[in-house]
C-alpha positions in Angstrom: 77.4 133.0 81.1 78.6 130.3 83.4 81.9 128.9 84.6 82.5 125.2 85.2 85.2 125.5 87.8 86.2 121.9 87.9 85.9 119.4 85.0 88.0 116.4 84.0 87.9 117.0 80.3 90.8 114.7 79.6 88.8 111.7 80.8 88.9 108.8 78.3 85.1 108.7 78.6 85.1 111.8 76.4 87.5 110.6 73.7 84.7 109.9 71.2 82.7 113.1 71.5 84.8 115.8 73.2 84.2 118.3 70.5 80.4 117.9 70.7 80.5 118.0 74.5 82.2 121.4 74.4 79.7 122.6 71.8 76.9 121.6 74.1 78.5 123.4 76.9 78.7 126.6 74.8 75.1 126.2 73.8 74.2 125.9 77.5 75.9 129.3 78.3 79.1 127.9 79.7 81.9 130.2 78.6 84.8 129.1 80.8 86.0 125.7 82.0 88.8 124.9 84.4 90.0 121.4 83.2 91.8 119.5 86.0 95.2 118.2 85.4 95.5 115.0 87.5 95.2 112.7 84.5 95.1 109.0 85.2 98.0 109.6 87.6 101.1 111.8 87.9 102.5 110.6 84.6 99.6 112.1 82.6 98.9 115.3 84.6 100.0 117.3 81.5 96.9 116.2 79.5 94.7 119.1 80.7 97.2 121.6 79.4 97.3 119.7 76.1 93.6 120.2 75.8 93.7 123.9 76.6 96.2 124.4 73.8 94.3 122.1 71.4 91.1 124.1 71.7 92.5 127.6 72.1 90.7 130.1 70.0 88.2 127.8 68.5 84.7 129.4 67.9 81.8 128.2 69.9 84.1 126.5 72.4 84.4 127.7 76.0 87.6 129.2 77.1 89.7 126.5 78.8 92.2 126.9 81.6 94.2 124.1 83.2 95.5 123.0 86.6 98.1 120.4 87.5 98.5 118.2 90.6 98.8 114.8 92.2 95.5 113.5 93.5 95.6 112.0 97.0 94.6 108.7 95.5 98.0 108.6 93.7 100.1 110.1 96.5 102.1 106.8 96.7 103.1 107.4 93.1 104.7 110.8 93.7 108.4 110.8 93.0 111.0 113.5 92.7 110.5 113.3 88.9 106.7 113.7 89.1 107.0 116.6 91.6 109.5 118.2 89.2 107.0 117.7 86.4 104.3 119.5 88.5 106.7 122.3 89.2 107.4 122.8 85.5 103.7 122.7 84.6 102.9 125.4 87.1 105.2 127.7 85.1 102.9 127.5 82.1 100.6 130.6 81.8 97.5 128.4 81.0 98.0 126.5 84.2 96.3 128.7 86.7 96.2 126.5 89.8 97.7 123.5 91.5 95.3 120.6 92.0 93.3 118.8 92.8 95.4 118.0 95.9 94.5 117.1 99.4 93.3 114.1 101.5 91.0 111.2 100.8 90.2 109.0 103.8 87.2 107.4 102.2 89.1 105.1 99.8 92.6 105.3 101.4 94.2 104.3 98.1 97.4 105.8 99.5 98.4 105.7 103.2 97.2 108.7 105.1 100.6 109.9 106.3 101.9 109.6 102.7 98.9 111.7 101.5 99.8 114.4 104.1 103.4 114.4 103.0 102.6 114.8 99.3 100.0 117.4 100.1 102.5 119.5 102.0 105.1 119.1 99.3 102.7 120.2 96.6 101.7 123.2 98.7 105.4 124.2 98.8 105.7 123.9 95.0 102.5 125.9 94.5 103.7 128.6 96.9 107.0 128.9 95.0 105.2 129.3 91.7 102.5 131.7 93.3 99.6 129.5 92.2 96.4 128.9 94.3 95.4 125.4 95.2 92.4 123.2 94.5 91.5 121.0 97.4 90.1 117.5 97.3 88.8 116.4 100.7 86.8 113.3 101.4 86.5 111.9 105.0 85.7 108.4 106.0 82.1 107.5 106.6 80.2 109.6 109.2 83.4 111.5 110.1 85.0 114.9 109.6 88.5 113.5 110.0 89.8 114.4 106.6 88.3 117.9 106.8 89.9 118.5 110.2 93.3 117.3 109.0 93.0 119.3 105.7 92.2 122.6 107.4 94.9 122.1 110.0 97.4 121.6 107.3 96.2 124.6 105.4 96.3 126.8 108.4 99.8 125.6 109.3 101.3 125.5 105.8 99.3 127.6 103.4 97.8 130.6 105.3 101.1 132.6 105.1 101.2 132.5 101.3 98.0 134.6 101.0 97.2 132.7 97.8 94.0 131.0 98.8 92.3 128.4 96.7 89.1 126.5 96.1 87.5 123.8 98.1 86.3 121.6 95.3 83.0 119.6 95.4 82.4 120.8 98.9 80.8 118.3 101.3 81.8 119.6 104.7 79.9 121.6 107.3 79.6 125.4 107.7 82.5 125.6 110.2 84.8 124.0 107.6 83.6 126.5 105.0 84.1 129.4 107.3 87.6 128.4 108.3 88.5 128.0 104.6 87.0 131.4 103.7 89.2 132.9 106.5 92.1 131.5 104.5 91.0 133.1 101.3 89.3 130.1 99.8 86.2 130.0 97.6 83.7 127.1 98.1 82.7 125.2 95.0 79.5 123.1 94.8 79.0 120.2 92.4 76.1 118.0 91.3 75.9 116.2 94.6 74.4 119.4 96.0 71.3 118.5 94.0 70.9 115.0 95.4 67.9 114.3 97.6 70.0 113.3 100.7 72.3 116.3 100.4 70.3 118.7 102.6 73.4 119.3 104.9 75.3 120.6 101.8 72.3 122.8 100.8 72.1 124.2 104.3 75.7 125.4 104.0 75.0 126.9 100.6 72.1 128.9 102.0 74.4 130.5 104.7 77.2 131.6 102.3 77.4 135.0 100.8 77.1 135.2 97.0 80.7 136.3 96.6 82.1 133.2 98.3 81.2 130.3 96.1 81.5 128.7 92.6 79.7 126.0 90.6 81.3 123.0 89.0 80.4 119.6 87.5 83.4 117.4 88.5 82.5 115.7 85.3 82.4 112.9 84.2 81.4 112.2 87.8 78.4 113.3 90.0 75.9 114.2 87.3 73.2 116.4 88.9 69.5 115.7 89.2 67.7 115.2 86.8 70.7 113.4 85.0 72.0 111.5 88.0 73.7 108.3 87.1 74.7 109.4 83.6 78.1 110.5 82.4 78.3 114.1 83.6 79.3 117.0 81.3 80.0 120.8 81.6 76.6 121.8 80.1 74.9 120.4 83.2 76.6 122.9 85.5 73.4 124.9 84.9 71.5 122.4 87.1 73.9 123.1 90.0 73.4 126.8 89.5 69.7 126.4 89.5 69.8 124.7 92.9 72.0 127.4 94.4 69.6 130.1 92.9 66.6 128.4 94.6 68.5 128.3 98.0 69.3 132.0 97.8 65.9 133.1 96.4 67.5 134.7 93.3 67.4 134.0 89.6 69.6 131.6 87.7 71.0 134.7 85.9 72.2 136.2 89.2 73.9 133.0 90.3 75.6 132.7 86.9 76.7 136.3 87.0 78.1 136.1 90.6 79.9 132.8 90.2 81.4 133.9 87.0 82.5 137.1 88.6 83.9 135.2 91.6 86.0 132.9 89.4 87.5 135.7 87.2 88.2 137.9 90.2 89.9 135.1 92.2 92.2 134.2 89.3 92.6 137.7 88.0 91.3 136.7 84.6 89.6 138.8 82.0 85.9 138.2 81.4 85.1 136.5 78.1 83.5 138.9 75.7 82.4 136.3 73.2 78.7 135.9 72.7 
């Protein structure tokens, strides 16, 4: 059994075959998926929750949970109305986290100070609703600037909540991971950990204890080797898990068991008992 801890199932790229995609995930042993509620911008952040409710209880479909948040790319689109919408979504029982939120200095689609302001505001909302946060962090080329700023903001504005969170699609260094784990965060690895030039990420994986990390696809993006360049999907989280298993010298089954356990423990969720 595997958990895909970060998937964009509401992507329009799945509109023609979403049912079959989820069936393939089930056949690959994926029993739980966290579908990320950023939509195509704040106005559509509810779409992940809609999918959770649409597929609830269906046989041979993974159990779905949702998040909700405003991605740093769209920070400039945040308004009192969209922040109120986020606040209301976080009251729904199927919405188990706020995110993905954070900082992106690679594209700078929104001004950096605006990103920080919206990040802090979403942390305030998540804290009020007692929901952990899912962090997106991407620095500019050959820099750790976004990581440094993200961790400083978390240490200043999130530590006291005790809620922790997940560093999604981790691409920082070991020190960044250690500081986040000190704040109660899990570290999640995606398909980019399988790329030939990703040895620095794999070096971090090898140093982390088995109870500290998760696996994800970030689909439809970042398809892992051997499917790199294709539209990604939850079934391929197995390739990420295989890479982590090799780095730790354990079986795929152990990585699947531990990452599933980590996810359910962190969110205080029952394990799926469906075969």
